[in-house]
N, C-alpha and C positions, 0 to 999 in steps of 0.2 A: 283224403276223406277223414272225417272226425273219428277218433279212436273209441273203441267200445268202453274203455275205462272211464273216459270223460262222460259218456252217456250214463254209465253205471252210477257214477258219483251224483249226477243230476237227479236221477229218478230215486235214488236212495235218500237224498236230502228232501225231496218232495214227499216221500212216503213217511219220513219222520215227522214232518209238519202236519200232513193231512190224514195219515193212517190209511191211505188208499193204495192198494197194491198195483204196481205198474210193471209193464214188460215191453221191451222194444225188440222187434225181430227184423230180419231182412225180408225181401219180397218173396223168398222161398220158404219162409216160416222158420228159419234158423234163428235161435236166440242170440241177440247181440248184447243185451243187458237186461237184467231181470230182478225185480224185488218181489217175485212170487214163485211158487213151486213150478218146476218144469212140467209136471203132469197136468197142470192147470192150463197149459198153453195148447190150444187146439189148432194143429197145423192145417187141417182141412178147412177150418173156418177162415184162417188167414188167407189161404190161397183163393177161396171163394170171394173174400172181400177185395183182394188185390184185383180180381177180374171185373169187379163191379165199378160203376161210374161214381158211386158215393164217396165222399171224403170222410164221412163218419157213419157208423152203423152199430146198432145194438143187436148182439146175437148171444143166445145162451147165457144171459146174465153178465155179459161183458160189453164194454164200449170199445169199438175198434176205430182207430183214426189213421189217416195217411199223413206221414211226415214228408213234406215236399222239398225238393231241391231244384231250384230254377223251374218251378211249376210241374215237375214230374215226381211221382212217388219215389222215395229213397228208402224209407223204413215204414214199418207198421208199429203203432203204439197201441197197447191193450191196457185198459183201465178196468179193474174189477168193480162190478156193480152196474146197474142199469138206471140208476136215479140221476138226479140233477148234480149231486156232488161228484159222482164219478165222471160225468160229462165235463163239468167245469174244470176239475183237476186234470183230466185228459187233455183238454184244450190248452191249459196252461203249460203242461209238459210238452205238447207239440210245438207251441210258440217258443218255448225255451230252447228246445233242441234245434229247431229251424234257425234260430238266431245264432246258436253255436256253430251250425254248419256254415252259415254266411261268414262268421268271424274267422273260422278256421280256413275257409277257402280264400278269403282275402289275405290272410297271413301267408298261406301257401303261395298265392299268386304274387305277392310282394317279394317273397323270398326267391321265387323262380325268376322274377324280373331282375332283381338285384344280381343274382348269379350270372344271368345272361349278359347283364350290363358289364359286370366285372370282366367277363371273358370276351367281351367285344363281339357278341353274337347277334347284335341287333342293328338294324338299319336306323339311321337318324330319325326318320319319320316315325318308325315304330317306337323308338325311345320316348318321344314326346307324346304320342297317342296313348301308350300304355301308362306312362307316368300320370297323365291327366285322368285316365280312367281309374287308376288306383289311388288317386288323391295324394300323390307325392309331389312336393314342390319341385319345379323344374330349375328355378334359380334359388340357390341357397349355398351358404358357405359350408363346405364339407371337407373331410380328410379321411383317408382310408388307413386303418391299422391292420397289420398282419401279425398275428400271434402264433408263433411256432412252438408246439409242445413236444416234449421228448417222447411221450407215448402217443400211439395212434388212437384216435377216437377217445380223447381225454374228456369224458362227459363232465367230470368234476370241474375242470377249467372252464368249459363252455357254460355251465350253470352259473358260475360266479360272474362271468362276463354278462350273462343275461340278467342276473340280479343287479349288477351295477348300471347297465344301460338299457335293458330290455323294456323298462317301463315307459320309455319315451317312444312315441309313435314316429319320431323324426330320425331315430337311429336304427340301424339294421345290423343284425348279427347273423352271419351265415358261414358257409365253408364251401370250398371247391375241391378239397382233398381231405384225407383223413388225418393229417398231421398239423393242420393249421386252422385257426379261427380268424374270421375276417370281421372287423367292426367298421362300418361306414358311419362315421360320427358327424352330426351337424354341429357346427360351431356357432357361437353367438357372434354378432357383427363386430364386436370389439375384441374378440379373441384372436390371438396370433400364434406364431410358432412356439413362443415360450409357454403358452397355455397348452398347445398340442403336446409339447414334450412333458409337461406336468401330468397330463392325462396318461401318456405312455408309461411314465414311471409309477403312477398310481396302479395301473393295470399290472405291471411287473410285480410290485410289492404285494398286492392282493393275491395274485395267483401263486406267488412263491410261498406266502404265509398260510393262506386259507386252503388252497387246493394242494399244497405241498408239491407243486409242479415246477420243474426247471424249464422256464420259457425264455424266449427271446422275442422282443417286440420291435417291429420296424414300421415306419410310416412314410407316406409319400408327401407330396406338396399339397397345399391348400387349393381347392378348386371351387369354382363358383357356379358351374352349370352341371346338371345331372349327367350330360353326355361325357363329361370329363372324369367320371368316377373310375372308369377303366384305366385312365392315365395315372391317377393317383395309386391305384392298386398295382400296376406294373412297376411304378417307382418304388413302392413298399417292398415288392418282391425282389427287385434288384438290390435294394438296400440290405435286405436280409442275406442275400448271396454274397454281396460285397463285404458285409460285416463278418461273415464266416471266414472269408479268405484273408482279409487284411486287418480286421479289428476284432479278433477273437475274444478279447477281454471285455468287450462292450456287450451289454444285454439290451440296450435301447439304441437303435440305429435310425437316424433320420436321413432321408434321401438327400436333402439339401446340405448335408455336412460330410458327404462321402469324399469330397475333394478328388485327389489324383487317383484314388482307388476306383472311382467310377469310370474314369477315363481308361485305365488299364483294363478293366472288366469288359469294355466294349471293343478292345483290340482283337483282331483275328490272330489265331495261334501262329501262323507262318510269320507274321510281322513280329511277334514276340520272340520267336526263335532267331529271327534275323538280328534283332536288337541285342540279344544275349551273345550271339556270335561276334558281333561288331565290338561289343564292350570287352569281352573276355577272350575271344579267339579260342585257342586251345588251352588257355590257362584254367586255373582252379575256379570252379563255378560256386555260386553262393550256397547251393543246397548241400555242398560237401563240407561246409564249415562246421566245426564242432560247437557244442552248446555254449562253452565258455566264450568263444570268439563272438558268437552271435549276441550273447548277452552284453558283452562289452560294447559292441557296435551300436546296439539299440539304445543302451544307456547314454552313449556318447552323442547320439542323435537327439535324444530327449533333452540333453543339457546344452543344445545348440553349439556343439563342437567345443565345449569348454573342458579342457583337459583336467584342470584342478578340481572342478566340481564333480566330474565323472569319477575320478580316482577316489575322491572322498566318499561318494555314495557307494562305490564298489568295495570300499575298505582295502584298497591296494595303494602301493606307492606310486607316485606320479611317473617315475621312471619305468615301472612295470607296465603301466598303461601305454606309455610311449613305445616300449618294446613290442607290445602286442599289436599296436597300430602299424609299426614299421614291418612287422612280420606279415601282416595282412597286405601291406603294399607290395611286398616282394612276391606274394603268391597270386595277387590279382592285378597288379599294375596300377592300382588306384590308391591315392593318398587321401584318406577320408578326413584329414585335418584341413584339406583345401576344400572350399565350399563347392566348387564345380564337381570335383571327384566324389564328394560326399553325396551330392544330389544324384549323380549317376548311379552310385552304389545303392542308395536308398531306393531308387526306382527299380534297379535290377533285382533287389530283394523282393519287392512287391510283384514284379513280373514273374519271378521264379515261383512264388507262392501261388500265383494265378495259374501258371502252367501245371503245377502239381495238382491243384484242385480240379482243373479240367480233365486231366488224365484219370483221376479217380472217378469222375462222373461217367466215364466211358465203360467202366466195369460194373 
């Protein structure tokens, strides 16, 4: 339902222009918004008018009007005066508020539709029927962005997203929980993943600078039919989770760039435990390694197993790096200087991170 503040703003603007006092009440005579004194509102007269069949009526020097919603009275508008001016301004106010009701209902209905679409709560036939009724294109190039904020109900962040994209009737901004904002963005026919990434980074920069919010932005794949919106949303949600586990330094995460992290995320925990046992047996596990060793290994992987470049970037002697890698080989049984062992160890580190993340989710 339309808020009282919106109605208040409308009738105050009309009063400034016309100098006609206006008041809007509910069907029980309770004031919703008013630009006249409370004692001037006759509750008995309102109740009498509500019971009548008339849509407008003059009583005791005031014009009374019924504001309709789908043909049924929703509010009563009172205009001070019994002349033509009071009648004309009252009719204008009624028309304006009824149009506001329609606009707000349509926006609410669209938001409700998009939320149910994201959560996969609609049958296929309902998707097409409701989309047609709400005048939403069934076939369009779209992508879903998921913006996770550090604070719950971050209204400042949501307002900035609305400012950036809310003006377009083709884009939808909504939420299904209190820590994230969802943007369903329609792309131009020529736009691709490079443009989608640019939009994500623009969102990140604007929210970090304007709303002073620490956010992460994830997005799914580009889809072309409205029924696939839930698919892109699930992909964005997975990208956000996978990013937290494996790519903590990244603030923008795309589903189609998750690589092996996405594969590990979809593995059942018993299979992960079996893999770790097969690789390490009873030997030293990755989570027990100290920070220095982990930093060394990660830098070694970043430099494609290049000993000279890794030692240079770590500011250590080449022999010191070789010593650390040999020490790791003794404790784990894997020589990360050999590609196959390096690949196994890299996957094991990622599996270990995934298992720790899943354990934390249980508490």
